[in-house]
FITORDREN-716708 format. One record per residue: x, y, z of N, C-alpha, C, O in turn; residue in three letters. Coordinates in steps of 0.001 Angstrom, whole numbers, padded with zeros to 6 digits, always signed. Example, Ala and Ser with C-alpha at 12.3 -4.5 7.8 and 13.67 -1.06 7.14 Angstrom:
2
+013190-005690+007800+012300-004500+007800+013200-003300+007800+014236-003319+008465Ala
+012850-002250+007080+013670-001060+007140+012900+000030+007870+013409+001138+008039Ser
//
This chain:
52
-037052+011993+005414-036116+012602+004471-034769+012880+005155-033710+012613+004588Met
-034825+013410+006357-033600+013712+007085-032841+012436+007437-031611+012408+007394Leu
-033573+011386+007783-032950+010102+008107-032238+009535+006885-031142+008987+007002Val
-032848+009664+005728-032230+009188+004484-030946+009956+004185-029957+009365+003753Leu
-030956+011256+004410-029775+012084+004184-028644+011697+005134-027490+011582+004722Leu
-028980+011499+006394-027964+011108+007377-027397+009730+007052-026189+009515+007148Ile
-028265+008799+006670-027822+007457+006316-026906+007481+005095-025901+006771+005052Thr
-027252+008289+004117-026421+008406+002915-025055+009003+003252-024034+008564+002723Ser
-025040+010003+004131-023779+010635+004516-022889+009649+005263-021678+009619+005045Ala
-023476+008847+006139-022698+007850+006872-022157+006790+005915-020998+006390+006023Ile
-022983+006339+004989-022547+005329+004018-021410+005876+003150-020435+005173+002885Ala
-021536+007120+002712-020491+007730+001889-019191+007852+002681-018109+007607+002147Ala
-019297+008226+003938-018117+008355+004786-017416+007004+004957-016190+006920+004887Ser
-018199+005962+005179-017615+004629+005335-016949+004155+004048-015891+003528+004091Leu
-017560+004447+002909-016952+004062+001633-015641+004803+001387-014688+004226+000864Leu
-015593+006072+001761-014358+006843+001610-013272+006271+002513-012124+006132+002090Val
-013620+005941+003743-012644+005349+004665-012127+004018+004129-010931+003733+004204Glu
-013027+003210+003593-012628+001925+003029-011690+002124+001842-010687+001421+001716Leu
-012009+003071+000983-011156+003360-000169-009776+003834+000254-008770+003428-000326Gly
-009729+004690+001262-008432+005176+001750-007613+004039+002358-006394+003993+002187Leu
-008268+003129+003062-007563+001996+003662-006977+001100+002577-005849+000623+002708Ala
-007730+000869+001511-007244+000024+000413-006053+000690-000269-005055+000029-000555Val
-006149+001980-000528-005046+002703-001179-003806+002678-000295-002695+002479-000786Val
-003990+002878+001002-002861+002854+001938-002181+001482+001924-000953+001396+001905Arg
-002977+000417+001933-002409-000932+001899-001646-001184+000604-000577-001794+000619Asp
-002187-000718-000508-001501-000903-001789-000184-000137-001829+000815-000639-002345Leu
-000180+001073-001287+001052+001859-001276+002100+001210-000380+003279+001181-000731Met
+001690+000696+000762+002629+000029+001656+003168-001246+001022+004341-001578+001197Glu
+002328-001956+000292+002764-003184-000370+003791-002863-001454+004764-003599-001614Ala
+003591-001783-002196+004555-001431-003239+005869-000978-002620+006928-001215-003200Ser
+005830-000333-001457+007063+000056-000775+007858-001171-000361+009083-001185-000481Asp
+007176-002196+000122+007861-003416+000539+008485-004131-000662+009571-004701-000551His
+007805-004101-001804+008361-004734-003002+009644-004034-003418+010608-004691-003810Glu
+009668-002711-003337+010873-001971-003697+012007-002285-002731+013160-002399-003148Asn
+011699-002426-001454+012732-002763-000474+013303-004144-000773+014515-004343-000692Glu
+012448-005092-001116+012908-006430-001440+013830-006402-002656+014847-007094-002687Asp
+013468-005595-003661+014304-005489-004853+015671-004931-004502+016685-005432-004988Glu
+015713-003906-003669+016991-003317-003287+017837-004317-002518+019048-004397-002718Arg
+017200-005079-001638+017949-006080-000883+018506-007141-001815+019646-007578-001651Gln
+017718-007554-002781+018188-008559-003733+019348-008006-004552+020314-008724-004814Met
+019268-006744-004959+020354-006139-005720+021638-006112-004906+022719-006347-005446Asn
+021532-005827-003608+022715-005823-002753+023311-007214-002663+024532-007370-002671Lys
+022459-008227-002577+022952-009605-002499+023674-009959-003779+024756-010545-003742Val
+023084-009608-004920+023723-009935-006197+025047-009188-006349+026027-009752-006836Phe
+025079-007922-005935+026318-007151-006046+027395-007733-005144+028554-007846-005542Lys
+027008-008103-003924+028023-008627-003005+028531-009989-003472+029709-010299-003299Ser
+027648-010811-004066+028110-012113-004545+028999-011946-005776+030007-012636-005922Thr
+028620-011034-006648+029445-010856-007852+030785-010218-007475+031798-010502-008114Ser
+030805-009380-006470+032067-008757-006037+032998-009807-005445+034214-009720-005616Ala
+032449-010786-004760+033294-011823-004162+033887-012755-005217+034999-013258-005056Arg
+033155-012976-006271+033653-013926-007274+034812-013353-008089+035591-014108-008671Ser
+034930-012035-008134+036037-011460-008893+037248-011545-008071+038318-011119-008503Trp
//
């Protein structure tokens, strides 16, 4: 019984760690997308400013 409890606790801990890693990766990926958008906006603004 004690072995089953310890095994369940370890499995739950590993699942929580895996979930946190996935969430962290998703948040970092969304940050990079926003940075790319800002860079693209700067490029468009600088090109449109030059054409005037």
